VMD Tcl script that draws the C-alpha trace (Angstrom):
set ca {
  {-13.46 25.61 -24.45}
  {-15.59 27.96 -26.55}
  {-19.25 28.02 -25.55}
  {-22.39 28.85 -27.49}
  {-23.43 32.33 -26.32}
  {-27.05 32.17 -27.47}
  {-30.09 32.08 -25.19}
  {-31.22 28.70 -23.89}
  {-33.85 26.94 -25.97}
  {-36.71 24.83 -24.65}
  {-34.82 21.69 -25.72}
  {-31.73 22.77 -23.77}
  {-33.90 23.49 -20.72}
  {-35.42 20.01 -21.04}
  {-31.89 18.54 -21.08}
  {-31.12 20.55 -17.92}
  {-34.26 19.13 -16.28}
  {-33.32 15.56 -17.27}
  {-29.81 16.17 -15.94}
  {-31.20 17.35 -12.60}
  {-33.51 14.34 -12.42}
  {-30.59 11.99 -13.07}
  {-28.57 13.88 -10.38}
  {-25.88 14.97 -12.89}
  {-23.55 17.82 -11.96}
  {-24.02 21.27 -13.46}
  {-20.69 20.84 -15.26}
  {-21.85 17.59 -16.89}
  {-25.15 19.18 -17.90}
  {-23.29 22.20 -19.33}
  {-21.00 19.97 -21.39}
  {-24.03 18.13 -22.78}
  {-25.66 21.33 -24.08}
  {-22.41 23.16 -24.96}
  {-22.86 26.00 -22.45}
  {-20.74 27.36 -19.63}
  {-21.43 25.73 -16.24}
  {-22.29 29.13 -14.75}
  {-25.05 29.49 -17.35}
  {-26.60 26.23 -16.15}
  {-26.21 27.27 -12.51}
  {-27.84 30.66 -13.14}
  {-30.67 29.03 -15.11}
  {-31.45 26.60 -12.29}
  {-31.21 29.31 -9.62}
  {-33.34 31.83 -11.55}
  {-36.08 29.48 -12.72}
  {-36.44 26.98 -9.87}
  {-39.79 27.04 -8.13}
  {-39.63 27.24 -4.34}
  {-41.99 25.04 -2.34}
  {-41.86 26.18 1.27}
  {-41.68 23.54 3.97}
  {-44.72 22.72 6.05}
  {-44.00 24.42 9.37}
  {-47.11 23.04 11.09}
  {-45.47 20.18 12.99}
  {-41.93 21.51 13.06}
  {-41.76 25.27 13.48}
  {-37.96 25.36 13.89}
  {-35.35 23.48 11.88}
  {-32.36 24.87 13.77}
  {-29.37 22.54 13.95}
  {-29.01 23.44 17.66}
  {-32.64 22.57 18.52}
  {-31.79 19.56 20.73}
  {-29.22 21.55 22.70}
  {-31.35 24.69 23.21}
  {-34.74 23.01 23.85}
  {-37.16 25.26 22.01}
  {-34.96 27.24 19.67}
  {-36.46 30.40 18.16}
  {-35.44 32.30 15.04}
  {-34.47 35.23 17.29}
  {-31.81 33.14 19.04}
  {-28.25 34.26 18.27}
  {-27.28 30.62 17.59}
  {-30.18 29.97 15.18}
  {-28.92 28.20 12.09}
  {-31.18 26.36 9.66}
  {-30.36 22.87 8.60}
  {-28.88 22.58 5.10}
  {-29.21 19.92 2.46}
  {-26.02 18.86 0.70}
  {-28.00 17.48 -2.25}
  {-30.12 20.62 -2.69}
  {-27.54 23.27 -1.84}
  {-24.81 21.82 -4.05}
  {-25.03 20.41 -7.55}
  {-27.59 20.29 -9.16}
  {-29.37 22.73 -6.76}
  {-32.87 21.35 -7.21}
  {-34.92 18.63 -5.53}
  {-36.31 16.97 -8.66}
  {-36.27 13.16 -8.10}
  {-34.35 13.41 -4.81}
  {-34.45 10.01 -3.08}
  {-34.99 11.70 0.32}
  {-37.85 13.97 -0.78}
  {-40.62 12.13 1.11}
  {-38.95 12.46 4.50}
  {-37.26 15.84 3.93}
  {-38.66 18.70 5.99}
  {-36.67 21.52 4.35}
  {-37.72 24.03 1.68}
  {-37.65 22.38 -1.74}
  {-36.67 23.78 -5.13}
  {-38.03 22.25 -8.33}
  {-36.90 22.95 -11.88}
  {-39.42 22.52 -14.68}
  {-38.17 23.19 -18.22}
  {-41.56 24.24 -19.64}
  {-42.25 26.63 -16.76}
  {-38.69 28.04 -17.00}
  {-39.03 28.64 -20.74}
  {-42.40 30.37 -20.39}
  {-41.03 32.58 -17.60}
  {-38.00 33.43 -19.78}
  {-40.24 34.35 -22.73}
  {-42.46 36.50 -20.49}
  {-39.41 38.32 -19.07}
  {-38.09 38.85 -22.59}
  {-41.36 40.48 -23.70}
  {-41.29 42.77 -20.65}
  {-37.70 43.84 -21.43}
  {-38.63 44.54 -25.06}
  {-41.65 46.62 -24.00}
  {-39.56 48.64 -21.55}
  {-37.03 49.35 -24.31}
  {-39.83 50.53 -26.64}
  {-41.26 52.76 -23.91}
  {-37.82 54.30 -23.29}
  {-37.42 55.07 -27.00}
  {-40.89 56.64 -27.11}
  {-40.05 58.75 -24.06}
  {-36.87 59.99 -25.75}
  {-38.77 60.80 -28.96}
  {-41.46 62.71 -27.05}
  {-38.89 64.68 -25.08}
  {-37.13 65.62 -28.34}
  {-40.40 66.77 -29.91}
  {-41.26 69.03 -26.99}
  {-37.71 70.39 -26.61}
  {-37.31 71.13 -30.31}
  {-40.67 72.26 -31.78}
}
mol new
graphics top color blue
foreach p $ca { graphics top sphere $p radius 0.5 }
foreach p [lrange $ca 0 end-1] q [lrange $ca 1 end] { graphics top cylinder $p $q radius 0.2 }
display resetview
C-alpha cells in the first residue's frame, strides 16, 4: 500500500486521538488517515505526555514485592510492573477503563498539544538551518575578502 508521505495535520492528529480513545490499534488508526502504522506509533510515542505515578503510598511497584518483602530499586530482581493496555497498542492511557485504580505511570496523547509541539519543533529546525547558512556565509566572507 502506498502511503501519504506528508507531515501530519491537526485533523489527522485529532483522528489519532479519537482512535486512542476508542482503543483502536495503531494499524487501524493508520489505515483511517492513510499513513504507515510506524508513523502513528512514532507520533504517539513522541508527543504523549507522561504523568508520573504518585509514589507517596506505594514507593515500589516491583512485580516481586510480595516475595522480597520491601523490594528496593537497587535489588537485582527489581522489575517494574507493566501494563498490557499502555505498553501495547495504542500506547496511551486516554479513556482507559482501569485508569482510576492504576498506579503506574500514565501517558496521554492530546492532538492539540502534539500539533503545537510539532510546530514549535519545526520553527526551531528552520532557525537552526538559517543560522547554519549564515555561519557558512560569514566564514566565506572572512576567508575570501
